[in-house]
C-alpha positions as CSV (number, residue, x, y, z in Angstrom):
1,M,-74.1,7.1,19.6
2,T,-75.4,9.8,22.6
3,T,-78.5,11.2,22.6
4,L,-78.7,14.3,23.9
5,A,-82.0,15.9,25.7
6,N,-83.1,18.9,27.0
7,V,-84.6,20.2,29.5
8,P,-87.6,22.6,28.3
9,Y,-88.5,25.5,30.0
10,E,-91.8,24.3,31.6
11,Q,-90.1,21.3,33.3
12,L,-86.9,23.3,34.6
13,Q,-87.2,24.0,38.1
14,V,-85.4,26.0,40.5
15,G,-82.5,23.9,41.9
16,D,-82.2,21.9,39.0
17,T,-78.5,20.5,38.3
18,A,-76.3,18.8,35.8
19,T,-72.4,18.4,35.7
20,Y,-70.2,18.5,33.0
21,E,-66.5,17.5,33.4
22,R,-63.5,17.8,30.8
23,T,-59.3,17.3,31.5
24,L,-57.4,20.2,29.3
25,T,-54.8,18.4,27.0
26,E,-52.2,20.0,24.7
27,R,-54.5,19.0,22.0
28,D,-56.7,21.0,23.4
29,L,-55.0,24.3,24.4
30,I,-53.6,24.1,20.7
31,L,-57.1,24.0,18.9
32,F,-58.2,26.5,21.4
33,A,-55.0,29.0,20.0
34,T,-55.9,28.2,16.8
35,V,-59.9,28.6,16.9
36,S,-59.4,31.7,18.9
37,G,-56.1,33.0,17.4
38,D,-54.7,33.8,21.0
39,H,-51.2,32.6,21.1
40,N,-50.2,34.2,23.7
41,P,-46.9,32.2,24.9
42,I,-48.3,31.8,28.7
43,H,-50.6,29.0,26.9
44,L,-48.0,27.6,24.1
45,D,-44.4,28.2,25.7
46,D,-43.0,26.2,28.5
47,E,-40.0,28.5,28.5
48,F,-42.0,31.7,28.4
49,A,-44.5,30.1,30.8
50,S,-42.0,29.1,33.3
51,T,-41.2,33.1,34.1
52,T,-44.8,34.1,34.8
53,Q,-46.8,34.3,38.1
54,F,-48.0,30.9,37.2
55,G,-44.6,29.0,36.4
56,E,-46.0,26.8,33.8
57,R,-48.5,27.3,30.8
58,I,-51.9,27.3,31.5
59,A,-55.6,27.4,29.7
60,H,-57.1,30.4,28.1
61,G,-59.8,31.6,30.6
62,M,-62.4,31.2,27.9
63,W,-61.4,27.8,27.0
64,T,-62.7,27.0,30.6
65,G,-66.0,29.8,29.3
66,S,-65.9,27.4,26.8
67,L,-66.8,24.5,28.9
68,I,-69.7,26.6,30.5
69,S,-70.9,27.2,26.7
70,A,-70.6,23.2,26.3
71,A,-72.7,22.1,29.8
72,L,-75.3,24.3,28.9
73,A,-75.9,23.4,25.2
74,M,-75.1,19.5,26.0
75,K,-76.8,19.2,29.7
76,L,-79.2,22.1,31.1
77,P,-81.0,23.1,29.4
78,G,-79.6,21.4,26.4
79,P,-80.2,21.0,23.0
80,G,-82.4,24.1,21.1
81,G,-81.5,26.5,24.3
82,V,-80.0,29.6,24.0
83,Y,-77.2,31.2,26.1
84,R,-78.1,35.4,26.4
85,S,-75.4,36.2,28.7
86,Q,-72.6,35.5,31.0
87,E,-71.5,36.7,34.2
88,L,-67.9,35.4,34.9
89,K,-65.2,35.6,37.5
90,F,-61.8,33.8,37.2
91,L,-60.6,32.3,40.4
92,Q,-57.4,29.8,39.5
93,P,-55.5,28.9,36.4
94,V,-56.4,25.8,35.0
95,K,-53.1,23.6,34.0
96,L,-52.2,21.3,31.5
97,N,-54.1,17.9,32.5
98,D,-56.1,19.9,35.0
99,T,-59.6,18.2,35.4
100,V,-62.5,21.0,35.7
101,T,-66.1,20.0,36.6
102,V,-69.2,22.7,35.1
103,Q,-71.5,22.8,38.2
104,L,-75.0,24.1,37.1
105,E,-78.1,25.3,39.2
106,V,-81.2,26.6,38.1
107,L,-81.1,29.5,40.4
108,E,-84.5,31.5,39.0
109,K,-87.2,31.8,35.9
110,N,-88.8,34.4,34.7
111,D,-92.2,33.2,33.2
112,R,-92.5,36.8,31.5
113,T,-89.1,36.1,29.1
114,K,-89.2,32.5,29.4
115,S,-85.5,32.3,30.5
116,A,-84.1,30.9,33.4
117,I,-80.6,32.0,35.5
118,I,-78.5,29.4,36.3
119,A,-75.0,29.3,38.1
120,T,-71.6,28.4,36.2
121,N,-69.5,27.7,39.0
122,V,-66.0,25.5,37.8
123,V,-63.9,23.3,40.2
124,N,-60.8,21.6,39.6
125,Q,-59.7,17.9,40.4
126,D,-58.5,19.1,43.7
127,G,-62.3,21.1,44.7
128,K,-60.6,24.3,43.9
129,F,-63.2,27.2,42.4
130,V,-61.2,27.9,39.0
131,A,-64.4,30.2,37.8
132,K,-67.9,31.6,39.0
133,G,-70.7,33.4,37.5
134,K,-74.4,33.4,36.6
135,A,-75.9,32.5,33.1
136,T,-78.8,33.7,31.6
137,V,-80.6,31.4,29.1
138,M,-83.6,30.9,26.8
139,P,-84.7,26.6,27.2
140,A,-86.2,25.4,24.4
141,V,-90.0,25.5,24.7
142,E,-90.4,22.0,23.6
143,Q,-89.2,18.8,24.3
144,V,-85.5,18.0,21.8
145,E,-84.1,14.5,22.0
146,I,-81.2,14.3,19.3
147,N,-77.9,12.4,17.9
148,A,-75.3,13.5,18.9
149,G,-72.9,13.6,15.7
150,K,-69.2,12.3,16.0
151,L,-66.7,15.3,15.5
152,P,-64.4,14.1,12.6
153,D,-60.9,14.0,13.7
154,V,-58.7,17.0,13.3
155,V,-54.7,17.0,12.2
156,I,-52.7,19.6,13.8
157,S,-49.9,20.4,12.0
158,N,-47.2,23.5,12.6
């Protein structure tokens, strides 16, 4: 079982970094479309997507955005933190089987609001930026260490 630990506000330092990696699978596309309700054929239909400027299916932009959320929740600042806002620019499409890495870096801390601004950049397996942004988070004030639960398997049917 994986243990998750956070970085409480007082321990958080400007310059702290963390990464989170994920590969886009067919299952991810279908699950994200199901959960979000976004069934745009550019994500789900090979034939349609082949006629677009990308020539193939691509991930939902917010699939990439959701990885930023996961990185903040799981890595830095971690459990107990609150994701307050996000500036985000999508630069490249993420395609099936691409592996993307969220790169987090603490840019500043605000002692008055006990919040931090964290760079939230995402690169693909070729080192190309697919998204760049900044998030405002409120790290937990207390140290948290918790076992990550295992999600149940999901059966996808048409």
